[in-house]
C-alpha positions as CSV (number, residue, x, y, z in Angstrom):
1,M,-23.9,-7.4,7.3
2,T,-20.5,-6.9,9.1
3,T,-17.3,-6.3,7.3
4,S,-15.4,-8.8,9.4
5,V,-17.1,-11.3,7.1
6,R,-15.4,-10.8,3.7
7,L,-17.4,-10.3,0.6
8,N,-15.9,-12.6,-2.0
9,E,-13.2,-10.7,-3.9
10,Y,-14.7,-7.3,-3.0
11,P,-12.0,-4.8,-4.2
12,R,-12.5,-2.0,-1.6
13,P,-13.2,-3.7,1.8
14,Q,-12.7,-0.5,3.8
15,Y,-15.8,1.1,2.2
16,V,-18.4,-1.5,1.2
17,R,-21.6,-1.1,-0.7
18,E,-23.7,-4.0,-1.8
19,S,-24.4,-3.0,-5.4
20,W,-21.3,-3.6,-7.6
21,M,-20.1,-5.6,-10.6
22,N,-16.6,-7.0,-11.2
23,L,-15.3,-6.4,-14.7
24,N,-12.3,-8.6,-14.5
25,G,-11.9,-11.3,-17.1
26,K,-11.5,-11.5,-20.9
27,W,-11.1,-8.2,-22.7
28,A,-10.2,-7.4,-26.3
29,F,-6.6,-6.0,-26.3
30,D,-3.9,-4.7,-28.6
31,F,-0.6,-2.7,-28.7
32,D,-0.4,0.7,-30.3
33,D,3.3,1.2,-30.7
34,G,2.8,3.8,-33.5
35,D,0.2,5.8,-31.4
36,F,-2.4,5.6,-34.2
37,G,-5.3,4.6,-32.0
38,E,-6.6,8.1,-31.0
39,E,-6.2,9.5,-34.5
40,E,-8.1,6.5,-35.9
41,E,-10.7,6.9,-33.2
42,W,-10.4,3.5,-31.6
43,G,-12.3,4.9,-28.7
44,K,-15.4,4.8,-30.9
45,A,-14.5,1.7,-33.0
46,P,-11.6,-0.2,-31.5
47,Q,-9.5,-2.3,-33.9
48,L,-8.2,-4.8,-31.3
49,T,-6.9,-8.2,-32.4
50,K,-5.8,-9.9,-29.2
51,Q,-7.4,-11.0,-25.9
52,I,-6.2,-10.3,-22.4
53,N,-7.2,-11.5,-18.9
54,V,-7.7,-8.4,-16.9
55,P,-6.3,-7.3,-14.4
56,F,-3.1,-9.1,-15.3
57,T,-0.8,-7.0,-17.5
58,Y,0.4,-8.2,-20.9
59,E,3.9,-8.9,-19.5
60,T,2.5,-11.7,-17.3
61,K,1.8,-15.3,-18.1
62,A,-1.6,-15.0,-16.4
63,S,-2.7,-12.3,-18.9
64,G,-2.6,-14.9,-21.7
65,I,0.0,-12.9,-23.6
66,G,3.2,-13.1,-21.6
67,V,5.4,-10.7,-23.7
68,E,8.0,-8.9,-21.6
69,E,9.1,-6.4,-24.2
70,F,8.0,-2.8,-23.5
71,H,5.0,-1.5,-25.4
72,P,4.2,2.1,-24.5
73,I,0.5,2.2,-25.5
74,V,-2.1,-0.5,-25.0
75,W,-5.8,-0.5,-25.6
76,Y,-8.6,-2.5,-24.0
77,Q,-12.3,-3.1,-24.8
78,R,-15.2,-5.0,-23.4
79,A,-19.0,-4.7,-23.2
80,F,-21.1,-4.9,-20.1
81,D,-24.8,-4.7,-19.1
82,V,-26.2,-2.6,-16.3
83,P,-28.5,-4.9,-14.2
84,K,-32.2,-4.0,-14.4
85,E,-32.4,-3.7,-10.7
86,E,-29.8,-0.9,-10.7
87,A,-31.7,1.3,-13.2
88,G,-31.9,4.9,-12.1
89,K,-28.7,4.8,-10.0
90,N,-25.5,6.6,-10.9
91,V,-22.8,4.2,-12.2
92,L,-19.2,4.7,-11.1
93,L,-16.4,3.0,-13.1
94,H,-13.6,2.1,-10.7
95,F,-9.9,1.2,-11.5
96,Q,-8.0,0.0,-8.5
97,A,-4.8,0.7,-10.3
98,S,-3.6,1.3,-13.9
99,D,-0.1,2.3,-14.9
100,Y,0.3,5.1,-16.0
101,V,-2.0,7.5,-18.0
102,T,-5.4,6.0,-18.4
103,K,-8.1,7.3,-20.8
104,V,-11.7,6.0,-21.0
105,W,-14.5,6.0,-23.6
106,I,-18.0,4.8,-23.0
107,N,-20.2,4.0,-26.1
108,G,-17.8,6.0,-28.2
109,S,-17.8,9.1,-26.0
110,Y,-14.7,10.3,-24.3
111,V,-15.1,10.3,-20.5
112,G,-11.8,11.5,-19.0
113,E,-8.3,10.5,-18.0
114,H,-6.2,9.8,-14.9
115,Q,-2.4,10.0,-14.4
116,G,-0.6,7.8,-11.9
117,G,0.1,4.1,-11.6
118,N,-0.4,3.3,-8.0
119,V,-3.8,4.6,-6.7
120,A,-7.4,3.9,-7.3
121,F,-9.5,6.3,-9.3
122,S,-13.0,6.4,-10.8
123,F,-15.3,8.1,-13.3
124,D,-19.1,8.7,-13.1
125,I,-20.2,7.2,-16.4
126,S,-23.9,7.6,-15.9
127,L,-24.4,10.2,-18.6
128,Y,-22.6,8.1,-21.2
129,L,-24.8,5.0,-20.9
130,R,-27.4,3.9,-23.4
131,G,-30.9,3.2,-22.1
132,S,-30.6,-0.6,-22.4
133,G,-28.5,-3.3,-23.9
134,P,-24.7,-3.8,-24.0
135,Q,-22.5,-0.8,-23.1
136,Q,-19.1,-0.5,-24.7
137,L,-16.1,0.4,-22.6
138,V,-12.8,1.3,-24.2
139,V,-9.6,2.0,-22.3
140,R,-6.3,3.4,-23.5
141,V,-3.2,3.3,-21.2
142,E,0.1,5.0,-22.0
143,D,3.2,4.2,-20.0
144,S,6.9,5.1,-20.4
145,N,10.4,4.3,-19.3
146,S,10.7,7.7,-17.7
147,C,12.5,7.9,-14.4
148,H,10.5,11.1,-13.6
149,Q,7.3,9.1,-12.9
150,P,6.9,6.9,-9.7
151,R,7.9,3.4,-11.0
152,G,9.2,1.6,-7.9
153,K,10.9,-1.7,-8.9
154,Q,9.9,-1.5,-12.6
155,R,12.9,-1.5,-14.9
156,W,13.5,1.3,-17.4
157,L,16.0,-0.6,-19.5
158,D,15.3,-3.4,-21.9
159,K,16.6,-6.1,-19.5
160,N,16.4,-6.7,-15.8
161,F,19.3,-5.4,-13.8
162,G,20.3,-5.1,-10.1
163,C,17.0,-5.2,-8.1
164,W,14.8,-3.9,-10.9
165,Y,12.4,-6.2,-12.7
166,V,10.0,-6.5,-15.6
167,Q,7.8,-3.4,-16.0
168,T,4.1,-3.3,-15.4
169,T,2.0,-1.7,-18.2
170,G,-1.7,-0.9,-18.1
171,I,-4.5,-2.2,-15.9
172,W,-3.0,-4.2,-13.1
173,Q,-5.7,-4.2,-10.4
174,T,-9.4,-4.8,-10.4
175,V,-11.8,-2.9,-12.7
176,W,-15.4,-2.7,-11.4
177,L,-18.7,-0.9,-11.4
178,E,-20.5,0.5,-8.4
179,F,-24.2,1.5,-8.5
180,V,-24.8,4.5,-6.2
181,P,-27.6,7.0,-5.5
182,E,-27.0,10.6,-6.5
183,E,-27.3,11.7,-2.9
184,R,-24.7,9.6,-1.1
185,L,-21.8,9.3,1.3
186,K,-18.8,10.2,-0.9
187,D,-16.1,9.4,1.6
188,I,-15.5,9.0,5.4
189,K,-12.2,9.3,7.2
190,I,-12.0,7.4,10.4
191,T,-9.5,8.5,13.1
192,P,-9.2,6.5,16.4
193,Q,-8.8,8.7,19.5
194,F,-7.1,6.1,21.7
195,D,-6.5,8.3,24.7
196,R,-10.1,9.4,24.8
197,N,-11.7,5.9,24.1
198,A,-13.3,7.6,21.1
199,V,-13.3,7.6,17.3
200,S,-13.7,10.6,15.0
201,F,-15.5,10.4,11.7
202,D,-15.0,13.0,8.9
203,Y,-17.9,12.8,6.4
204,I,-17.9,14.0,2.9
205,F,-21.3,14.1,1.1
206,H,-22.3,14.2,-2.5
207,G,-25.5,15.5,-4.0
208,G,-26.5,18.8,-2.3
209,V,-26.9,18.7,1.5
210,D,-30.1,20.2,3.0
211,S,-32.0,20.1,6.3
212,N,-33.9,16.9,5.2
213,W,-30.7,14.8,5.4
214,R,-29.9,12.6,8.4
215,V,-26.8,10.5,9.0
216,E,-27.0,7.5,11.3
217,T,-23.8,5.8,12.4
218,T,-23.9,2.4,14.2
219,I,-20.7,1.0,15.8
220,S,-20.7,-2.6,16.9
221,F,-18.1,-5.1,18.2
222,K,-18.4,-8.8,17.5
223,G,-22.1,-8.4,16.7
224,R,-22.9,-6.3,19.8
225,E,-24.0,-2.7,19.2
226,V,-21.7,-0.3,21.1
227,R,-23.1,3.1,20.0
228,R,-25.6,4.5,17.7
229,V,-25.6,8.2,16.9
230,S,-27.2,10.4,14.3
231,F,-27.1,14.1,13.2
232,H,-28.4,16.4,10.4
233,P,-25.5,17.6,8.2
234,D,-25.6,21.2,7.2
235,R,-22.6,21.3,4.8
236,E,-20.8,19.0,2.4
237,R,-18.0,18.1,5.0
238,M,-18.8,17.4,8.6
239,S,-16.8,15.9,11.6
240,H,-18.2,14.0,14.5
241,E,-16.6,12.3,17.4
242,V,-18.2,9.3,19.2
243,N,-17.2,8.1,22.6
244,L,-17.0,4.3,22.6
245,V,-17.8,4.0,26.4
246,A,-21.5,4.5,26.7
247,N,-21.6,3.0,30.2
248,I,-18.3,2.0,31.8
249,H,-20.0,-0.6,33.9
250,E,-21.4,-2.4,30.9
251,W,-18.6,-2.2,28.3
252,K,-14.9,-2.5,28.1
253,V,-13.1,-0.8,25.2
254,A,-11.2,-3.3,22.9
255,H,-7.9,-2.1,21.5
256,W,-6.2,-3.2,18.2
257,S,-2.7,-4.7,18.4
258,P,-0.8,-7.6,16.7
259,E,-1.7,-9.9,19.6
260,H,-5.4,-8.8,19.6
261,P,-6.4,-7.3,16.3
262,N,-9.8,-6.2,17.5
263,L,-11.9,-4.4,14.9
264,Y,-15.1,-2.4,15.4
265,D,-17.7,-2.7,12.6
266,V,-19.4,0.5,11.5
267,E,-22.6,1.0,9.5
268,F,-23.3,4.4,8.0
269,K,-26.8,5.2,6.7
270,L,-27.9,8.3,4.9
271,Y,-31.6,9.2,5.1
272,R,-33.7,11.8,3.3
273,E,-36.9,12.5,5.2
274,D,-36.6,9.2,7.0
275,S,-36.1,7.2,3.7
276,L,-32.9,5.3,3.4
277,V,-30.9,6.5,0.4
278,D,-27.4,5.2,1.0
279,R,-25.6,2.6,3.2
280,V,-21.9,2.0,3.6
281,N,-20.2,-0.6,5.8
282,S,-16.7,-0.1,7.2
283,Y,-14.6,-0.8,10.3
284,F,-11.8,0.6,12.4
285,G,-9.3,-0.4,15.0
286,L,-8.8,1.6,18.2
287,R,-5.1,2.0,18.4
288,K,-2.4,4.7,18.6
289,I,1.1,4.8,17.1
290,S,3.6,7.4,18.4
291,T,7.2,8.0,19.2
292,K,8.8,9.1,22.5
293,D,12.2,8.9,24.2
294,G,13.8,6.8,21.4
295,Q,10.9,4.3,21.3
296,V,8.1,3.5,18.9
297,L,4.9,3.2,21.0
298,L,1.8,1.2,20.2
299,N,-1.1,2.1,22.4
300,N,1.4,4.1,24.6
301,R,3.6,1.1,25.2
302,P,7.0,0.4,23.5
303,I,6.9,-2.1,20.7
304,Y,9.9,-3.9,19.2
305,Q,9.1,-4.2,15.5
306,K,10.2,-7.4,13.8
307,L,9.4,-6.7,10.1
308,I,9.9,-8.6,6.9
309,L,10.4,-6.8,3.5
310,D,7.8,-7.8,0.9
311,Q,8.0,-6.6,-2.7
312,G,4.7,-8.2,-3.7
313,Y,5.8,-10.1,-6.8
314,W,4.5,-13.4,-8.0
315,A,6.0,-15.7,-10.7
316,D,3.0,-15.7,-13.2
317,T,1.3,-12.4,-12.3
318,M,4.2,-10.1,-11.1
319,L,2.8,-7.1,-9.2
320,T,-0.8,-8.3,-9.4
321,P,-1.8,-10.7,-6.7
322,P,-3.0,-13.9,-8.3
323,S,-5.9,-14.2,-5.9
324,E,-7.1,-13.2,-2.5
325,E,-6.0,-16.5,-1.2
326,A,-2.4,-15.8,-2.3
327,L,-2.4,-12.7,-0.1
328,V,-3.8,-14.6,2.9
329,E,-1.0,-17.2,2.4
330,D,1.7,-14.6,2.3
331,I,0.5,-12.9,5.4
332,D,0.0,-16.1,7.3
333,R,3.5,-17.1,6.5
334,M,4.9,-13.9,7.9
335,V,3.0,-14.3,11.1
336,D,4.0,-18.0,11.4
337,M,7.7,-17.0,11.1
338,G,7.4,-14.7,14.1
339,F,7.3,-11.4,12.3
340,N,4.9,-8.8,13.7
341,G,5.0,-6.5,10.7
342,V,5.8,-6.0,7.0
343,R,7.5,-3.3,5.1
344,K,5.6,-3.3,1.7
345,H,8.6,-2.2,-0.4
346,Q,8.3,0.1,-3.4
347,K,4.6,-0.9,-3.9
348,I,1.1,0.3,-3.1
349,E,-0.6,-3.1,-2.7
350,D,-4.1,-4.3,-3.5
351,A,-6.5,-2.9,-0.9
352,R,-7.4,-6.4,0.2
353,F,-3.8,-6.8,1.5
354,Y,-4.2,-4.0,4.0
355,H,-7.6,-5.2,5.0
356,L,-6.2,-8.7,5.7
357,C,-3.3,-7.1,7.8
358,D,-6.0,-5.2,9.7
359,K,-7.8,-8.5,10.5
360,K,-4.6,-10.5,11.3
361,G,-2.8,-7.8,13.3
362,L,0.2,-7.4,11.0
363,L,1.9,-4.0,11.3
364,V,2.5,-2.3,7.9
365,W,5.0,0.3,6.7
366,A,3.4,1.8,3.5
367,E,6.1,2.9,1.1
368,M,5.8,4.9,-2.1
369,P,7.3,3.6,-5.4
370,S,10.3,5.8,-6.2
371,T,11.2,8.1,-9.1
372,Y,14.8,7.9,-10.1
373,E,15.5,11.4,-11.4
374,F,15.1,14.8,-9.7
375,S,13.2,17.4,-11.7
376,R,10.2,19.6,-11.6
377,E,8.2,17.0,-13.4
378,A,9.3,14.3,-10.9
379,V,8.4,16.5,-8.0
380,E,4.9,17.1,-9.4
381,N,4.3,13.5,-10.4
382,F,5.4,12.2,-7.0
383,T,3.6,14.8,-4.9
384,Q,0.2,14.5,-6.5
385,E,0.2,10.7,-6.3
386,W,1.7,10.4,-2.7
387,G,-1.1,12.6,-1.4
388,K,-3.7,10.3,-2.9
389,V,-1.9,7.3,-1.4
390,V,-2.1,8.7,2.1
391,D,-5.7,9.6,1.6
392,Q,-6.7,6.2,0.3
393,L,-4.9,4.1,2.9
394,Y,-5.7,6.4,5.9
395,N,-8.4,4.3,7.6
396,H,-6.3,1.1,7.9
397,P,-5.3,0.5,11.5
398,S,-2.5,-1.9,10.4
399,I,-0.6,1.0,8.7
400,V,1.7,2.4,11.3
401,T,4.3,4.2,9.3
402,W,4.5,6.3,6.1
403,V,7.6,5.9,3.9
404,P,7.7,8.3,1.0
405,F,11.4,7.9,0.0
406,N,13.8,5.0,0.0
407,E,17.7,5.1,-0.2
408,S,17.8,8.5,-1.8
409,W,16.2,7.2,-5.0
410,G,14.9,10.2,-6.9
411,V,16.8,12.5,-4.6
412,G,20.3,11.2,-5.4
413,N,22.2,14.3,-4.3
414,I,20.3,14.8,-1.0
415,L,23.5,14.6,1.0
416,T,24.4,18.1,-0.1
417,D,21.7,19.5,-2.4
418,K,19.4,21.9,-0.5
419,K,16.7,21.8,-3.2
420,Q,16.4,18.0,-2.8
421,Q,16.5,18.3,1.0
422,A,13.7,20.9,0.8
423,F,11.6,18.5,-1.4
424,T,11.8,15.7,1.3
425,E,11.0,18.2,4.0
426,G,8.0,19.4,2.0
427,I,6.8,15.8,1.5
428,Y,7.2,15.2,5.3
429,H,5.0,18.2,6.1
430,L,2.5,17.4,3.4
431,T,2.1,14.0,4.9
432,K,1.7,15.4,8.4
433,S,-0.9,17.8,7.1
434,L,-2.9,14.9,5.7
435,D,-2.3,12.5,8.7
436,D,-0.7,13.6,11.9
437,T,-1.4,10.3,13.6
438,R,1.5,8.2,12.2
439,P,5.2,8.6,12.1
440,V,6.9,9.5,8.7
441,I,10.3,8.1,7.6
442,V,11.4,10.6,4.9
443,N,14.3,8.7,3.4
444,D,14.4,5.1,4.6
445,G,17.8,3.6,5.1
446,W,20.1,6.4,4.0
447,E,20.6,10.2,4.4
448,H,17.8,11.5,6.5
449,T,16.6,15.1,6.6
450,I,13.7,15.4,9.0
451,S,12.2,12.1,10.1
452,D,10.2,10.7,13.0
453,I,12.2,7.4,12.9
454,I,15.8,6.9,11.9
455,T,16.2,3.8,9.7
456,L,19.5,2.2,8.6
457,H,20.1,-0.3,5.9
458,D,23.1,-2.6,6.4
459,Y,23.7,-6.0,4.7
460,E,26.8,-6.9,6.7
461,E,26.9,-10.7,6.9
462,F,29.3,-11.0,9.9
463,A,27.9,-10.4,13.3
464,E,31.2,-9.4,14.9
465,Q,31.8,-6.7,12.3
466,F,28.2,-5.5,12.6
467,L,28.5,-5.1,16.4
468,A,31.8,-3.4,16.1
469,R,30.4,-0.8,13.7
470,Y,27.3,0.0,15.8
471,Q,28.6,-0.3,19.4
472,E,29.3,3.5,19.5
473,K,25.8,5.0,19.1
474,E,27.2,8.6,19.1
475,A,29.6,7.8,16.3
476,I,27.0,6.3,14.0
477,L,24.2,8.8,14.8
478,G,26.6,11.7,14.9
479,N,27.5,11.1,11.2
480,K,31.1,10.4,12.2
481,V,31.3,7.0,10.6
482,P,29.1,5.5,7.8
483,H,26.5,3.0,8.9
484,N,26.8,0.7,5.9
485,K,30.4,1.2,4.8
486,E,29.6,4.1,2.5
487,K,26.3,5.9,3.5
488,Y,25.7,8.2,6.5
489,P,22.5,8.4,8.5
490,F,22.0,12.1,7.9
491,A,22.2,14.6,5.1
492,N,24.5,17.6,5.6
493,G,22.9,20.1,8.0
494,Y,20.7,17.6,9.8
495,E,21.4,15.8,13.1
496,Y,20.0,13.1,15.4
497,K,17.4,14.4,17.8
498,G,16.6,11.3,19.9
499,Q,14.3,9.5,17.4
500,P,13.8,5.7,17.5
501,V,16.3,3.8,15.5
502,L,15.6,0.7,13.4
503,I,17.7,-1.5,11.1
504,S,15.1,-1.5,8.3
505,E,17.0,-3.6,5.8
506,Y,19.5,-6.4,6.6
507,G,20.1,-10.1,5.7
508,G,19.2,-10.8,2.1
509,I,20.9,-14.2,2.4
510,A,20.8,-16.4,-0.7
511,F,21.5,-20.1,-1.1
512,T,24.2,-21.0,-3.6
513,T,22.8,-20.7,-7.2
514,K,24.2,-20.1,-10.7
515,D,21.5,-17.7,-11.5
516,G,20.4,-14.7,-9.4
517,W,21.9,-13.0,-6.5
518,G,21.7,-12.1,-2.8
519,Y,23.7,-10.0,-0.4
520,G,27.1,-11.1,0.8
521,N,28.4,-14.6,0.3
522,Q,25.8,-17.2,-0.6
523,V,25.3,-20.1,1.7
524,K,25.4,-23.8,0.8
525,N,22.8,-25.3,3.0
526,E,20.1,-24.7,5.6
527,K,22.5,-25.1,8.6
528,D,24.7,-22.3,7.3
529,F,21.7,-20.1,6.5
530,L,20.2,-20.4,10.0
531,A,23.6,-19.8,11.6
532,R,24.0,-16.5,9.7
533,Y,20.4,-15.5,10.2
534,R,20.6,-16.1,13.9
535,N,24.0,-14.4,14.4
536,I,23.1,-11.2,12.6
537,T,19.6,-11.0,14.0
538,D,20.9,-11.5,17.6
539,A,23.5,-8.8,16.9
540,I,20.8,-6.3,16.1
541,K,18.8,-7.3,19.2
542,A,21.9,-6.8,21.3
543,L,22.0,-3.1,20.4
544,P,20.1,-1.3,23.2
545,Y,19.3,1.8,21.2
546,V,17.8,-0.2,18.2
547,T,14.1,-0.8,18.5
548,G,13.5,-3.2,15.6
549,Y,14.5,-4.7,12.3
550,C,13.3,-5.6,8.8
551,Y,14.7,-8.7,7.2
552,T,15.2,-8.8,3.4
553,Q,13.0,-10.6,2.2
554,I,10.0,-13.0,2.2
555,T,10.2,-14.3,-1.4
556,D,12.6,-14.5,-4.3
557,V,11.8,-11.9,-7.0
558,Q,12.9,-12.7,-10.5
559,Q,16.8,-12.5,-10.5
560,E,16.9,-11.6,-6.8
561,V,16.9,-14.9,-5.0
562,N,17.3,-14.0,-1.4
563,G,13.8,-14.9,-0.2
564,L,12.9,-17.2,2.7
565,L,10.5,-18.6,0.1
566,D,11.1,-19.1,-3.6
567,E,8.9,-17.3,-6.2
568,R,6.4,-20.1,-6.0
569,R,6.1,-19.7,-2.3
570,K,7.9,-22.9,-1.5
571,P,9.9,-22.6,1.8
572,K,13.7,-23.0,1.4
573,L,14.1,-24.1,5.0
574,D,12.2,-25.0,8.2
575,L,10.2,-21.8,8.9
576,K,9.8,-22.8,12.5
577,E,13.5,-22.2,12.9
578,I,13.0,-18.6,11.7
579,K,10.2,-18.1,14.2
580,D,12.3,-19.4,17.1
581,I,15.1,-16.9,16.3
582,N,12.6,-14.0,15.9
583,D,10.8,-15.0,19.1
584,A,14.0,-15.1,21.2
585,N,14.2,-12.4,23.8
586,V,15.2,-8.9,22.7
């Protein structure tokens, strides 16, 4: 098996095992507004009166409930059977995402809890299972309107406002079981070593390593074996580097780029005394992202990034993708419009999205959902979850930039507050300690502290005024004039040090409508839209020190109607015209 051929709806395509079970579908469900469930021991005997279609949250039409009012506590219940052929294996219960505090019971016994709404987590439920027959799974999720937890674009008021939308409560990504051996490969970090034509693997083992273990790693490309190596691990964490050029006369190394998204397949096998006990399939792309002399470099060559902002909302399912096909359609539309990348805004997306970007060669900026207050609680909540985001997304070659903060959200006094400045510096260095291979944008769009790329948000609709504002690079980047009429590129005490500069939000053009909003004056027709899009995009391209842009945005989102597509993904204009403008020479 190769991972370039997708397993149908497999929820974790970067780390594939064959033995798994999808638990999505109809579950019993109920609200617990009075917080009586735990006292009444619903974990043992749930008293649930409704039904819900997991993984869609109760706020969505697809859930079968479609109630947008906030309910702070929700319960779920369903039964499942462990297949006979999986008997004797450990059973892991995986949640790809659940917002915000999730507690789990199996057969009436409390298993544990997880805090955080954006990352995957799991429990080993093996000890809680009965010998045979149906197993009962009960889940309690508690959410809040707190601005001290990472919430991204989820509203904290009763009604939508500005660019904040209906909240997401409870399970919102796939729930599944995985059947694994006790002795297994727990995790593997894959780091391309582009300049050495090599790849590094960092292995983490589970189950007590001893001298009888052997790991075999097989790398292949388009069905052809490239390298096969093996070693005997002597501790729970091991690192190993593999040169991809076994014989230079026989093999040419394939690089990953938007034009050629080449992926190497990898099969990892764990043996005990020559008996196979675990097998995992994965993949990687040999590519390098770096910055130098005011440029972003991909594979040591400057790349002009033409990104589109994507908030990842759908009309009937909100933050949850309605299907894998829906993700494919969105990505294909981005590529067809001439964009070479996407800024996934205020959302950690379904793992299949990043996999598809890996396959299709779409660059990704991965951005953390914001908190909106600064406090010790917010710092703790943000830090623990951001570290897990970086860890979980690390292996995807499409991800080329980390974006922990946006527009000073959650650090509203960063311009002058040294404590908030120190927080962003700490997150920058934490990110670099976990991944030193990608640039980090600490505060996208507004007052930067330390940052590998300087990004500016500007929704100016008139090209002449835009060019007049940006023609003096030293004035803008020297903090002498605001870059978007009111915000400056740097917080007090920080200065420009030659980093690449991008306009990472602009446009936001909306057609005339009674409901909803966009940036600037709304346009009446396609001709007016294209003229404005062309003029402002060409103005950005005319700035010699700017190395890319990100247009707002691909689709309408609830009351924000400035998408190139509407919420149902219907184009508002001829998308080929957008491609022609994007493809015009920089």
